Structures are given as C-alpha cells and as structure tokens.
N, C-alpha and C positions, 0 to 999 in steps of 0.2 A: 793585364797582360800576361798571358800564359807563357811558359817557356819549357824547352827541353834542350839539353845540350850544355855548352860551356859558357855561353854569354848570359849574363845575369839581366834581369829586368831593369835594374838601375843603370847598367852600362848601355843598354840599348836605348832607354829614355834619354841618357845623357848624349849619346851620339845624335839622336834625332834633334835635341835642343842646340847642340853645337852646329849642325848643318843649317838649321833655321836661322840661327843667330849670325852666322857667317855670311849668309846670303843678304840679310838685312844690312849688315855692316858694309859688306863689299860691293853690293849692288852690281853683280856681274852682268855682262851683256850676252844674251842667249840668242844665237842665230837660229830661228826656227824655219826650215824649209818644209812647209807643210802645204795643205790644200785649202781652197777657198770655202769648202763646207764647214771647216772648224777653225779657220785661221783666227777669227775674232776671239773665240773662246780660248784658244791656246795663248794669244797675246795677253789676254786679260788674266789668265791664271799665272803667267810669268810675273806680271805686275803685282798680283795679289800676294806673291811670295816675297816681294821686295826687290826683284831683279828687273832688268830692262829687256824687252823683246826687240829683235830685228827680223822682219818678215820678207826681206828682199829676195826675190826669186828669179830675177833675170840672169841668164848664164853669164853675161858679160860683166856683172858686178858681183857675183856670188863669192868668188875668191877673195876679192877686196873686202867685202863685208865680213867674211869669216876671219880675216887677218886682225880685225878689231874686236872679235868676240872672245868670250871665255869658255863656251861650250857650243857645240853644234847639235841640233836635233833634226834628223831627216825622217819624213813621214811619207810613205809610199801611196797614201790614199789619193783617189781621183787623179791618178798619174797622167802626165803629159810629156811629150818628147822634150819640150823646152825645160820642164822642171827636172827631168832626168839628167839632162845635160848640166843644169845648174847644181845638182846634187853631186855629180861627178867632180865638178870643179871645186865645190865646197869641201867634199871629202878630202880631196887631194891638199887643199890649203890647210885644213884642220890637222891633217896627219903631219904636214911639214912644220906646222906651228907647235904641235904637240898638245893641243887642247882636246878634251874628251869629247866623244861622239856617242850619240844615241840613235839607234836605227829602229824605227817603228815599221815593222814588216806588214803593213796593212795590205791584205788582199792577196798575199803569196800563196794562199791556199787554194785559189781558184784561177790565177793568172800565170801563165808560163812566163810572160813578159816581166812581171814583178818578181817572180821566184828567181829567174836568172839574174836579174838586176841586183836583188838582195844578196844572192850568193857571191856575185862579184864584189859588191860593195864591202861585205864582211871580209872577204879575202884581202882586198886591196887596202882597206882603211881601218880595220880592226876596231869596230866600235866597242866602247866600254860596256854598253848595255844594248841588248837586242830584245825588243819587246813584241809581243804578239798575243793573240788569243790561241786556244787549244789547236784549232786547225791550222793556223799559221806557223806555229812552232813545231807541230808534227811534221808539216811539210818540210820545213828547213832541216829537221833532223832525219829525213828520209823515211818517215813513217807514213802509213796510209792515213789520209784525211779526207774529210767530207764537209767541206765549207759550203755555206750558203751565202754566195756573194762575199762581201767582206766580213760576215759574221761567222762564228764557229758553228759547225754542224752539231746537231744533238748527239750523233754517234761519237763525236769527239769529246764531249763534255767529260771533265774530270771530276767524278764524284768522290765521295769520302773513301770509298773502297780502293780507288785507283791512285790516290794522292801520293803514297809512298813510292809506288812503282814508277809514276810519272816524274817524281822528284829525282829518283835515281838516274832515269834516262836523261833528263835535262842537266843533272850535275855532271854526267860523263861528257855531254856535248859542251857544257861551259868549260870544262878542263880542256877539251880538244881545241876549242876556239879561243881560250883565254879571254872569256867575256862573262858577263852576268845575263842570265836569261830571265826575262820577266813575263810570266804567263798570267794573263788576266782571266778571271772567270768568277763563279760564285765563291770559290776560295782562290785567292791570288797565290801563285807559287813563284817564289823568287830563288833562283839557284845560281850560286857561284861554285867554282871548283872545290872549295873547301867548306861550304855551308849552304843551308837551305832554310827558307822561311815560308811559313804558311800564314796568309792573313785573311781573316774571316770577317772583317768589317765590311759594311755596305748594305745595299738594298737592291732588290730587283728593279726598282724604279730607275736607277742609273742606267740600265740597259735600254730604256725607253726614250732616252735623250741622246740625240746625235753628238758625238764628239767627246763623251766622257772618257773613253780610252785614250784618245789623242791628247786630252788634258793631262792624263796620268803620265804619258810620255814627256810632255812639256815640263811637268813638274820634276820628274826624274832628271831630265837634262839640266834644270835649273840647279838642283843640288849637286849634280856632277861638277858644277863650276866652282865648287868649294872643296877641293880634294884634300886640303889640310885639315879640314873638320870631319871628314868621314869618307868611307870607300864607295865605290859604285854600287856595291851590294846594299849598303846602308841607304844610299839615296833612292834605290829602287824600292826597297821595303817602305821607306818613309812616304813615297809617292802613293803607294797602295793604301797605306794606313790612312793617310790624309784624305784621299778621295773617298775612302769608305766611311769615315767618321763624318765628313762634310755631307755625304749623301744622306746619312742617317739623320743628321740634324736638319737638313733641307726637307726631308720628307715630313719630319715632325712639324716644321714651320709651315709647310704648305697645306697641311690638313688633307681633307678628303672632300671631293665634289660628288657629282651625281654618280650613282652605282658604286659608290666607295672608291672611285678612282682619284688618284692624285692629279690635281691640275698642273699640267706640265709647264705652262708658262710661268706660273708662280714657283714651281720647283726649280726651274732653271735660274731665276733671279735669286732664290733662296740658296742655291748651291754656291753661287759666286759669293754671296754674303757670308756663308759659312767658311769658305776657303779663305777669305780675306780676314776673318776675325778668329780663327782657330788659335787656341793657346797651347803652349807646351803642357799645361795641366790637362786640357782636353785630350791630348794625344797620350799622355802617360796613363790616365785613368780609363780611357775608352778603348785603347788599342787592343785588338784580339790577335795576338801573334804567337805562333808556335815555332820554335827554333830547333833545328837539327843539324848535326855535323854531317 
C-alpha cells in the first residue's frame, strides 16, 4: 500500500478492517434501488460483505422500505419512470430518517433525462457518495464529455498524466456539493473535500463483465451503513480496493481459454468467490493506494 499525505498505511488498513468488521457485526439493511441487469449481482455482493439487501422498487413501498434500512443505494442504470418515482420517494424517506445515500449516476453522460434527474437528486437529497465513470462525472461537473452509452468515452479516459488535474477538479466539486466523488476507471479516483485517493488495483477483465461498477456502488453503500467505523471517503476507497483485488484473484483463478482469453462465466463465479472470502490481510498486503490531501 503506497501512500502520500498525512494518513499512514497502518491507519488506512485499520479503517478498512473496522468498516468490514462493523458490517459483519451489525448486519445492516441496504436498500438498493437498482436495475434488473445487475440486481442479482448487487444483492449478492451486499450479502458477501455480511449485510442484507432489500431490492424493493415499487413506488408505493419504496419509502416504507427505506424507513427500515441503514443506507440507500440509488442506481440510474436502465431507468424507468416507475423506478424514478421510487427513487424520489426513497430519497425523501432516507433524507428524513438521516441515513446515508449513494447515487450511482449511470448514463448521465449520454441522457438528458438521467442528467437532470441526477442533478435534482443531488440537490434535494445530498448523497454522501456520488459514483460514476469519467464521462458521467465530467457531465455532472459541467465539463465536456464523450460517453459511449453508459460507458466512458475514450476521449474522457483519465490517464496517469491527467490524474492530478482531474483530482483537483473533483475535489473542488466535492467541496461544493459536500459529498465524496468516486470515479471508476483504470485508476479509480476518490475525492472528498479534504483528501483524495488513487486506487490502482484491478484488471481490464472487470470491464468485460456487466455490472462490476454497480457492484462497487453496492459495496460502498454497504460500508456507508457503518458510519461509526469510517467515513464515506473510506467506504468508497475500500469498495474500489476490494473490487480491484477480487478481480485480480478471480482472473488468476479463472485462467485462460482459447486465444488467451479469460473465460467470463468462470471469472464471474470466481469474482463472487473472491469477494466473499477476501481477508483483512489480503486487503492490507495487496492494496495499491496513493493518498493526497
């Protein structure tokens, strides 16, 4: 675990272990308003971390479901009018109850409907974490973006040379919105008003499996439900580290098939295996994190 800034390797590892332990002990209920493409994986990853998922999405029960939850995850993928109404009611209920919210801004880089809804949701319900790829977060920050559907466009990719500049932009907007911005990519970038982390774990194979980004959002929301053990920024960093390491382990376990390609069905199963068996030692020894104020 590499570091720069004031937080030590031991302190970061301890915060990760505390968040993981708190969720296992408290078994919080995470209400996930997500879409059918990744609903099963999102529920399973919440279970793998020791929490309980609730996937109820009917508008007439969304608020009631949230009142019993410890955190709310809202995902804009494959959006429908009914789910938008459920998200509105769930956000209001979560705000009234005072539980943390994560917004996964899927598709705001190409859809006016989603962008406008995300902007409204952020203003009205103040999510603790706003997650997206480079095109999605550029859109929310008012920068030019070049999305390809729900994927980040190549022109928006944040290479090593652009990391520091993008981090400064996101940190400014994190301060403006009083939230944590979680940008997923080859290097994940997590910006809070007072600190930034770069996470370099992972494998390109993760991008070939539908829903891995949604799973990161579900994990971050799960650790949001343990506020006494860590901050939203630490929850977001831990989610990126965990998915990255699990992806590395899954790729190794799956091996290679014809033409040197990883068999994706095997990788999918191996990824859930890795997520559900990852240890604190795995995270401490394998995490590739650079911290900056």
